[in-house]
Z-matrix of the N, CA and C atoms (Angstrom, degrees):
N
C 1 1.530
C 2 1.652 1 99.88
N 3 1.374 2 105.62 1 156.35
C 4 1.507 3 111.00 2 177.26
C 5 1.513 4 107.73 3 -110.97
N 6 1.412 5 119.23 4 3.65
C 7 1.407 6 123.15 5 -177.75
C 8 1.433 7 112.60 6 -100.34
N 9 1.386 8 120.22 7 130.63
C 10 1.513 9 122.97 8 179.37
C 11 1.472 10 114.43 9 -61.46
N 12 1.183 11 118.67 10 -39.99
C 13 1.485 12 120.04 11 -179.57
C 14 1.525 13 111.65 12 -68.42
N 15 1.171 14 115.46 13 -43.12
C 16 1.577 15 118.63 14 173.90
C 17 1.380 16 112.73 15 -65.50
N 18 1.393 17 117.72 16 -37.80
C 19 1.506 18 117.48 17 179.29
C 20 1.481 19 110.15 18 -67.71
N 21 1.363 20 118.39 19 -35.49
C 22 1.411 21 117.23 20 -174.04
C 23 1.613 22 110.26 21 -72.53
N 24 1.295 23 112.31 22 -35.22
C 25 1.504 24 123.42 23 176.87
C 26 1.547 25 108.72 24 -64.21
N 27 1.365 26 116.03 25 -44.96
C 28 1.383 27 115.21 26 179.21
C 29 1.536 28 116.98 27 -71.06
N 30 1.390 29 109.92 28 -30.27
C 31 1.570 30 117.02 29 178.69
C 32 1.522 31 106.23 30 -65.13
N 33 1.403 32 120.09 31 -47.34
C 34 1.464 33 121.58 32 -178.81
C 35 1.560 34 106.29 33 -62.92
N 36 1.380 35 118.38 34 -46.92
C 37 1.492 36 114.46 35 -176.10
C 38 1.577 37 114.31 36 -62.54
N 39 1.312 38 110.02 37 -44.00
C 40 1.654 39 114.71 38 179.29
C 41 1.546 40 107.89 39 -65.80
N 42 1.329 41 120.67 40 -30.99
C 43 1.456 42 117.05 41 -177.57
C 44 1.577 43 106.29 42 -78.13
N 45 1.311 44 121.89 43 -30.12
C 46 1.485 45 122.05 44 175.43
C 47 1.496 46 108.32 45 -63.62
N 48 1.416 47 111.25 46 -47.75
C 49 1.473 48 111.91 47 -176.38
C 50 1.493 49 113.25 48 -64.59
N 51 1.379 50 116.44 49 -39.13
C 52 1.525 51 121.05 50 177.67
C 53 1.462 52 110.82 51 -59.88
N 54 1.432 53 119.26 52 -38.54
C 55 1.334 54 122.28 53 -173.79
C 56 1.557 55 108.74 54 -76.43
N 57 1.265 56 118.65 55 -45.94
C 58 1.569 57 120.99 56 179.31
C 59 1.478 58 108.91 57 -63.42
N 60 1.251 59 114.54 58 -51.93
C 61 1.543 60 120.93 59 -174.77
C 62 1.643 61 110.91 60 -65.93
N 63 1.360 62 113.57 61 -34.42
C 64 1.285 63 117.02 62 177.12
C 65 1.405 64 121.61 63 -73.10
N 66 1.491 65 112.00 64 -35.95
C 67 1.477 66 118.01 65 169.43
C 68 1.541 67 113.31 66 -67.75
N 69 1.291 68 116.65 67 -38.23
C 70 1.433 69 116.74 68 -179.79
C 71 1.462 70 109.19 69 -63.86
N 72 1.286 71 121.80 70 -51.36
C 73 1.498 72 127.84 71 -175.90
C 74 1.548 73 106.87 72 -58.61
N 75 1.426 74 113.35 73 -44.58
C 76 1.567 75 114.31 74 -178.95
C 77 1.559 76 111.00 75 -57.66
N 78 1.366 77 108.59 76 -47.69
C 79 1.544 78 110.02 77 -172.82
C 80 1.578 79 106.03 78 -65.47
N 81 1.378 80 120.49 79 -42.60
C 82 1.412 81 123.35 80 177.80
C 83 1.585 82 113.27 81 -59.26
N 84 1.148 83 117.92 82 -44.46
C 85 1.486 84 126.07 83 -178.02
C 86 1.511 85 111.49 84 -83.19
N 87 1.315 86 121.50 85 -22.05
C 88 1.471 87 130.62 86 -176.50
C 89 1.641 88 106.49 87 64.26
N 90 1.337 89 111.92 88 51.53
C 91 1.458 90 113.86 89 175.87
C 92 1.585 91 109.12 90 -127.37
N 93 1.308 92 119.04 91 179.37
C 94 1.492 93 123.71 92 -176.54
C 95 1.490 94 109.04 93 -52.24
N 96 1.391 95 113.58 94 129.87
C 97 1.468 96 113.92 95 178.54
C 98 1.618 97 105.73 96 -71.15
N 99 1.319 98 118.09 97 -48.31
C 100 1.499 99 115.94 98 -177.04
C 101 1.504 100 114.14 99 -59.30
N 102 1.272 101 115.48 100 -38.03
C 103 1.352 102 122.49 101 177.98
C 104 1.518 103 114.10 102 -63.18
N 105 1.257 104 118.75 103 -37.87
C 106 1.433 105 122.48 104 -176.11
C 107 1.453 106 106.89 105 -80.53
N 108 1.336 107 117.44 106 -32.39
C 109 1.609 108 120.78 107 174.68
C 110 1.504 109 106.00 108 -59.78
N 111 1.364 110 118.77 109 -44.80
C 112 1.387 111 121.98 110 177.85
C 113 1.505 112 117.23 111 -64.62
N 114 1.331 113 115.74 112 -35.86
C 115 1.473 114 119.27 113 174.69
C 116 1.525 115 110.66 114 -65.23
N 117 1.275 116 114.79 115 -45.40
C 118 1.533 117 118.76 116 177.69
C 119 1.515 118 111.17 117 -58.38
N 120 1.339 119 117.45 118 -44.31
C 121 1.410 120 117.48 119 174.05
C 122 1.439 121 117.90 120 -63.31
N 123 1.364 122 118.83 121 -38.24
C 124 1.343 123 122.42 122 173.13
C 125 1.532 124 115.81 123 -67.68
N 126 1.340 125 118.99 124 -30.20
C 127 1.433 126 118.43 125 170.20
C 128 1.488 127 110.71 126 -68.52
N 129 1.182 128 118.70 127 -39.73
C 130 1.545 129 124.75 128 174.90
C 131 1.524 130 110.59 129 -57.29
N 132 1.230 131 115.88 130 -47.13
C 133 1.488 132 118.96 131 176.09
C 134 1.531 133 113.48 132 -62.14
N 135 1.332 134 113.90 133 -44.03
C 136 1.492 135 119.94 134 177.29
C 137 1.606 136 113.79 135 -55.07
N 138 1.416 137 104.96 136 -46.71
C 139 1.541 138 113.02 137 178.65
C 140 1.616 139 108.79 138 -59.08
N 141 1.381 140 111.88 139 -46.06
C 142 1.558 141 114.51 140 -178.67
C 143 1.551 142 111.60 141 -62.47
N 144 1.255 143 113.88 142 -33.10
C 145 1.481 144 120.23 143 -169.06
C 146 1.629 145 101.57 144 -72.21
N 147 1.305 146 117.00 145 -44.86
C 148 1.446 147 120.01 146 -178.90
C 149 1.611 148 115.52 147 -77.07
N 150 1.201 149 112.37 148 -43.60
C 151 1.624 150 116.99 149 -171.27
C 152 1.478 151 112.82 150 -103.70
N 153 1.343 152 125.68 151 5.76
C 154 1.448 153 122.10 152 175.43
C 155 1.410 154 109.92 153 -54.21
N 156 1.468 155 122.94 154 137.90
C 157 1.395 156 127.35 155 -167.26
C 158 1.455 157 108.06 156 -69.09
N 159 1.403 158 121.02 157 -38.49
C 160 1.403 159 119.59 158 -171.15
C 161 1.505 160 113.40 159 -108.91
N 162 1.382 161 111.69 160 -34.27
C 163 1.596 162 113.23 161 -177.54
C 164 1.460 163 109.87 162 -115.25
N 165 1.279 164 126.64 163 11.21
C 166 1.480 165 121.33 164 -179.72
C 167 1.449 166 112.01 165 -72.96
N 168 1.317 167 115.02 166 171.78
C 169 1.400 168 121.36 167 179.11
C 170 1.526 169 109.63 168 -67.02
N 171 1.386 170 118.22 169 -37.12
C 172 1.435 171 119.53 170 -178.03
C 173 1.448 172 110.01 171 -62.89
N 174 1.465 173 110.35 172 -55.61
C 175 1.479 174 119.98 173 -179.96
C 176 1.615 175 111.96 174 -52.73
N 177 1.346 176 118.65 175 -37.34
C 178 1.447 177 121.35 176 -178.81
C 179 1.451 178 114.14 177 -72.24
N 180 1.361 179 112.91 178 -36.22
C 181 1.441 180 122.77 179 173.34
C 182 1.477 181 113.49 180 -57.18
N 183 1.374 182 115.04 181 -50.55
C 184 1.388 183 122.61 182 179.67
C 185 1.408 184 117.09 183 -65.08
N 186 1.370 185 116.35 184 -34.21
C 187 1.552 186 123.44 185 175.29
C 188 1.404 187 105.85 186 -69.12
N 189 1.353 188 126.19 187 -47.18
C 190 1.488 189 129.50 188 -178.33
C 191 1.599 190 107.67 189 -58.73
N 192 1.371 191 115.13 190 -42.04
C 193 1.481 192 114.33 191 -178.75
C 194 1.527 193 114.06 192 -69.27
N 195 1.395 194 112.90 193 -37.12
C 196 1.562 195 115.83 194 172.29
C 197 1.447 196 112.91 195 -61.48
N 198 1.395 197 114.93 196 -38.23
C 199 1.361 198 115.87 197 -178.81
C 200 1.503 199 115.02 198 -67.82
N 201 1.342 200 113.02 199 -38.59
C 202 1.496 201 116.97 200 174.87
C 203 1.493 202 112.37 201 -64.51
N 204 1.248 203 120.64 202 -35.04
C 205 1.372 204 126.35 203 -174.87
C 206 1.642 205 104.36 204 -74.12
N 207 1.348 206 117.17 205 -41.70
C 208 1.433 207 119.53 206 177.42
C 209 1.623 208 111.12 207 -58.89
N 210 1.365 209 114.91 208 -43.49
C 211 1.452 210 125.22 209 -178.27
C 212 1.514 211 106.83 210 -62.49
N 213 1.309 212 116.61 211 -44.37
C 214 1.493 213 117.88 212 179.64
C 215 1.495 214 112.44 213 -63.68
N 216 1.387 215 109.96 214 -45.42
C 217 1.546 216 107.71 215 176.76
C 218 1.506 217 116.68 216 -63.33
N 219 1.335 218 118.75 217 -35.76
C 220 1.572 219 120.39 218 168.37
C 221 1.516 220 109.79 219 -54.27
N 222 1.309 221 115.95 220 -46.40
C 223 1.462 222 119.04 221 -178.27
C 224 1.556 223 113.97 222 -60.46
N 225 1.371 224 106.06 223 -39.55
C 226 1.592 225 111.84 224 177.90
C 227 1.566 226 112.68 225 -67.14
N 228 1.338 227 114.23 226 -41.43
C 229 1.470 228 121.71 227 175.94
C 230 1.542 229 108.48 228 -57.85
N 231 1.399 230 113.23 229 -49.79
C 232 1.456 231 112.69 230 -176.33
C 233 1.550 232 113.94 231 -70.70
N 234 1.342 233 119.82 232 -25.86
C 235 1.429 234 127.04 233 172.80
C 236 1.654 235 103.50 234 -64.69
N 237 1.260 236 120.09 235 -55.03
C 238 1.478 237 122.29 236 -175.55
C 239 1.503 238 106.00 237 -64.07
N 240 1.230 239 126.58 238 -46.74
C 241 1.433 240 131.85 239 -178.05
C 242 1.457 241 113.03 240 -59.19
N 243 1.395 242 120.82 241 -33.02
C 244 1.379 243 125.95 242 175.35
C 245 1.503 244 115.10 243 -69.35
N 246 1.340 245 113.84 244 -25.31
C 247 1.501 246 115.51 245 174.68
C 248 1.432 247 109.57 246 -110.21
N 249 1.279 248 130.30 247 11.29
C 250 1.517 249 133.84 248 -179.42
C 251 1.513 250 110.20 249 -56.96
N 252 1.420 251 117.71 250 121.78
C 253 1.369 252 118.50 251 172.22
C 254 1.562 253 112.05 252 70.21
N 255 1.279 254 120.34 253 22.12
C 256 1.427 255 124.20 254 -176.95
C 257 1.490 256 111.01 255 -116.86
N 258 1.284 257 119.70 256 160.33
C 259 1.452 258 117.20 257 -173.15
C 260 1.577 259 114.10 258 -71.28
N 261 1.349 260 122.98 259 -23.10
C 262 1.329 261 123.95 260 178.32
C 263 1.575 262 113.41 261 -85.04
N 264 1.314 263 116.36 262 0.27
C 265 1.484 264 121.02 263 -178.97
C 266 1.517 265 114.20 264 -50.86
N 267 1.364 266 118.35 265 -40.45
C 268 1.411 267 122.26 266 -177.21
C 269 1.490 268 110.90 267 -64.26
N 270 1.323 269 118.62 268 -30.34
C 271 1.381 270 121.62 269 -178.12
C 272 1.567 271 116.84 270 -88.98
N 273 1.334 272 109.22 271 -35.99
C 274 1.530 273 119.91 272 -179.14
C 275 1.413 274 114.74 273 -86.11
N 276 1.324 275 123.32 274 -27.98
C 277 1.480 276 117.64 275 -174.59
C 278 1.505 277 107.50 276 -101.78
N 279 1.307 278 113.94 277 63.70
C 280 1.485 279 129.18 278 170.09
C 281 1.313 280 117.58 279 -121.86
N 282 1.320 281 129.52 280 156.14
C 283 1.419 282 134.59 281 175.41
C 284 1.463 283 104.85 282 -56.45
N 285 1.325 284 123.80 283 -46.23
C 286 1.440 285 129.33 284 -177.72
C 287 1.546 286 109.74 285 -57.14
N 288 1.283 287 117.20 286 -47.90
C 289 1.451 288 121.47 287 -178.67
C 290 1.489 289 108.54 288 -63.30
N 291 1.412 290 119.78 289 -43.68
C 292 1.407 291 118.83 290 172.11
C 293 1.485 292 116.32 291 -51.18
N 294 1.283 293 118.08 292 -45.93
C 295 1.443 294 121.28 293 179.33
C 296 1.478 295 115.58 294 -64.95
N 297 1.282 296 111.37 295 -38.81
C 298 1.616 297 121.24 296 175.91
C 299 1.501 298 111.73 297 -71.01
N 300 1.347 299 119.64 298 -57.33
C 301 1.397 300 118.60 299 -173.28
C 302 1.471 301 119.34 300 -80.75
N 303 1.360 302 115.23 301 -32.23
C 304 1.461 303 118.27 302 174.94
C 305 1.534 304 116.64 303 -97.01
N 306 1.424 305 115.54 304 9.46
C 307 1.396 306 125.91 305 -177.66
C 308 1.498 307 110.66 306 40.17
N 309 1.451 308 115.96 307 52.24
C 310 1.305 309 122.14 308 168.63
C 311 1.539 310 114.64 309 -89.69
N 312 1.240 311 121.26 310 146.02
C 313 1.365 312 122.58 311 175.47
C 314 1.648 313 107.37 312 -73.61
N 315 1.268 314 115.77 313 168.04
C 316 1.532 315 125.86 314 176.04
C 317 1.400 316 107.70 315 -52.37
N 318 1.373 317 114.80 316 -54.66
C 319 1.351 318 121.55 317 -177.01
C 320 1.600 319 114.82 318 -61.43
N 321 1.343 320 115.05 319 -40.36
C 322 1.441 321 120.67 320 176.32
C 323 1.500 322 113.95 321 -64.67
N 324 1.235 323 114.63 322 -53.86
C 325 1.452 324 118.04 323 173.99
C 326 1.571 325 114.18 324 -53.07
N 327 1.263 326 117.92 325 -45.35
C 328 1.555 327 120.44 326 -176.07
C 329 1.487 328 111.34 327 -67.29
N 330 1.414 329 110.05 328 -38.69
C 331 1.623 330 116.85 329 176.69
C 332 1.496 331 106.71 330 -65.85
N 333 1.256 332 123.65 331 -53.33
C 334 1.408 333 120.15 332 -174.71
C 335 1.558 334 107.27 333 -67.98
N 336 1.136 335 125.43 334 -39.28
C 337 1.502 336 121.54 335 -176.83
C 338 1.624 337 106.68 336 -61.41
N 339 1.371 338 112.25 337 -48.60
C 340 1.579 339 114.97 338 169.47
C 341 1.474 340 119.25 339 -50.62
N 342 1.279 341 112.80 340 -47.08
C 343 1.487 342 116.78 341 -179.59
C 344 1.497 343 109.45 342 -69.29
N 345 1.247 344 126.15 343 -38.87
C 346 1.496 345 126.87 344 170.42
C 347 1.428 346 117.45 345 -63.77
N 348 1.382 347 118.09 346 -35.61
C 349 1.451 348 119.53 347 162.96
C 350 1.370 349 118.84 348 -63.43
N 351 1.347 350 117.07 349 -40.78
C 352 1.442 351 117.42 350 -179.45
C 353 1.598 352 108.68 351 -70.32
N 354 1.233 353 120.93 352 -31.37
C 355 1.558 354 129.95 353 -176.22
C 356 1.554 355 106.51 354 -77.64
N 357 1.359 356 118.24 355 -12.75
C 358 1.433 357 121.83 356 -179.02
C 359 1.437 358 114.63 357 76.31
N 360 1.303 359 121.84 358 18.69
C 361 1.414 360 130.59 359 -178.28
C 362 1.607 361 112.36 360 -80.34
N 363 1.322 362 112.28 361 -39.78
C 364 1.399 363 113.45 362 -178.90
C 365 1.613 364 108.55 363 -134.09
N 366 1.389 365 108.59 364 165.47
C 367 1.687 366 111.54 365 171.38
C 368 1.589 367 103.54 366 -130.16
N 369 1.244 368 114.61 367 160.94
C 370 1.466 369 120.66 368 175.95
C 371 1.492 370 104.83 369 -115.67
N 372 1.416 371 108.27 370 127.18
C 373 1.561 372 114.17 371 176.62
C 374 1.374 373 104.16 372 -131.01
N 375 1.365 374 118.63 373 114.25
C 376 1.444 375 127.65 374 175.58
C 377 1.534 376 111.11 375 52.55
N 378 1.349 377 112.68 376 47.20
C 379 1.609 378 114.22 377 178.39
C 380 1.358 379 114.60 378 84.96
N 381 1.339 380 122.40 379 -16.50
C 382 1.495 381 125.75 380 -179.22
C 383 1.496 382 108.24 381 -93.50
N 384 1.384 383 117.12 382 131.82
C 385 1.481 384 117.13 383 170.19
C 386 1.519 385 111.80 384 -94.54
N 387 1.339 386 110.85 385 135.71
C 388 1.368 387 118.54 386 178.94
C 389 1.473 388 113.01 387 -130.16
N 390 1.349 389 119.62 388 153.43
C 391 1.505 390 124.59 389 176.22
C 392 1.454 391 110.35 390 -75.55
N 393 1.293 392 116.24 391 137.20
C 394 1.454 393 121.90 392 161.34
C 395 1.346 394 112.53 393 -82.39
N 396 1.444 395 117.39 394 176.45
C 397 1.566 396 118.88 395 -177.72
C 398 1.535 397 111.09 396 -64.38
N 399 1.349 398 112.97 397 -26.79
C 400 1.491 399 118.52 398 177.79
C 401 1.591 400 106.81 399 -75.26
N 402 1.161 401 118.29 400 -35.49
C 403 1.524 402 124.13 401 178.32
C 404 1.394 403 114.69 402 -62.48
N 405 1.504 404 110.81 403 -44.14
C 406 1.483 405 122.31 404 -179.87
C 407 1.565 406 109.00 405 -67.03
N 408 1.407 407 117.18 406 -43.64
C 409 1.439 408 121.76 407 174.46
C 410 1.458 409 109.86 408 -56.50
N 411 1.392 410 117.21 409 -50.61
C 412 1.494 411 118.14 410 -179.97
C 413 1.517 412 107.66 411 -57.73
N 414 1.244 413 123.23 412 -44.23
C 415 1.467 414 121.36 413 -179.17
C 416 1.369 415 113.61 414 -55.65
N 417 1.411 416 114.30 415 -56.19
C 418 1.429 417 121.55 416 176.91
C 419 1.466 418 117.09 417 -53.95
N 420 1.303 419 116.31 418 -37.73
C 421 1.561 420 118.10 419 -176.87
C 422 1.564 421 110.52 420 -82.73
N 423 1.440 422 123.31 421 -16.19
C 424 1.346 423 119.61 422 179.86
C 425 1.469 424 121.53 423 -112.05
N 426 1.478 425 113.93 424 -12.09
C 427 1.438 426 119.75 425 -176.78
C 428 1.423 427 111.23 426 -95.97
N 429 1.178 428 120.80 427 152.00
C 430 1.647 429 122.51 428 178.77
C 431 1.511 430 107.69 429 -56.43
N 432 1.250 431 119.38 430 154.65
C 433 1.431 432 125.43 431 173.11
C 434 1.499 433 105.33 432 -76.01
N 435 1.385 434 116.76 433 140.70
C 436 1.482 435 120.60 434 178.45
C 437 1.455 436 104.67 435 -132.23
N 438 1.340 437 111.24 436 -150.84
C 439 1.450 438 120.34 437 -177.75
C 440 1.385 439 121.40 438 -83.14
N 441 1.303 440 117.93 439 19.92
C 442 1.560 441 125.08 440 170.88
C 443 1.352 442 113.17 441 99.68
N 444 1.364 443 121.31 442 -15.00
C 445 1.591 444 124.71 443 178.62
C 446 1.549 445 103.01 444 -99.93
N 447 1.314 446 113.42 445 151.50
C 448 1.494 447 118.57 446 177.92
C 449 1.531 448 114.68 447 -58.63
N 450 1.322 449 111.55 448 -36.32
C 451 1.436 450 111.24 449 176.56
C 452 1.481 451 117.53 450 -68.09
N 453 1.372 452 115.97 451 -38.66
C 454 1.379 453 127.71 452 175.76
C 455 1.591 454 109.76 453 -57.69
N 456 1.379 455 111.10 454 -41.15
C 457 1.466 456 116.97 455 -175.23
C 458 1.566 457 109.81 456 -65.21
N 459 1.343 458 112.24 457 -36.44
C 460 1.473 459 118.39 458 -176.98
C 461 1.597 460 112.10 459 -72.57
N 462 1.400 461 111.65 460 -42.66
C 463 1.379 462 117.97 461 -179.91
C 464 1.477 463 113.79 462 -74.36
N 465 1.294 464 116.49 463 -23.14
C 466 1.492 465 124.05 464 167.93
C 467 1.572 466 111.66 465 69.15
């Protein structure tokens, strides 16, 4: 939480839980009461560290994964845009070319293509990847302005 009042209330509630549960477990297992209370508090901290909705390790990992996928989609859009309406498009705008030119693994290329398809940025027509209107708008919005042609826009 980011609110002091809520933080104090949570601290009081969690300390009560740690105290009661620690005491009960210590009596049941015939171990140190203070030590068991500390262990229960530590377990609560570990759970919060991993599962906190905004700042936990799990949430951070998911956010990083989404950021990597978005960056890969932008790279895919830039690659397709650089060959948009150009003679080499039939050769360059394929999954094989992505793997070769961008040095993507098979899984990376497949996952990025699927994500871009789901986002409506590209379409697949007979093995050729082409930009949708949304993909073209994304390319124009994110790539540097160039000499008017798609290739010049990418080269900047």
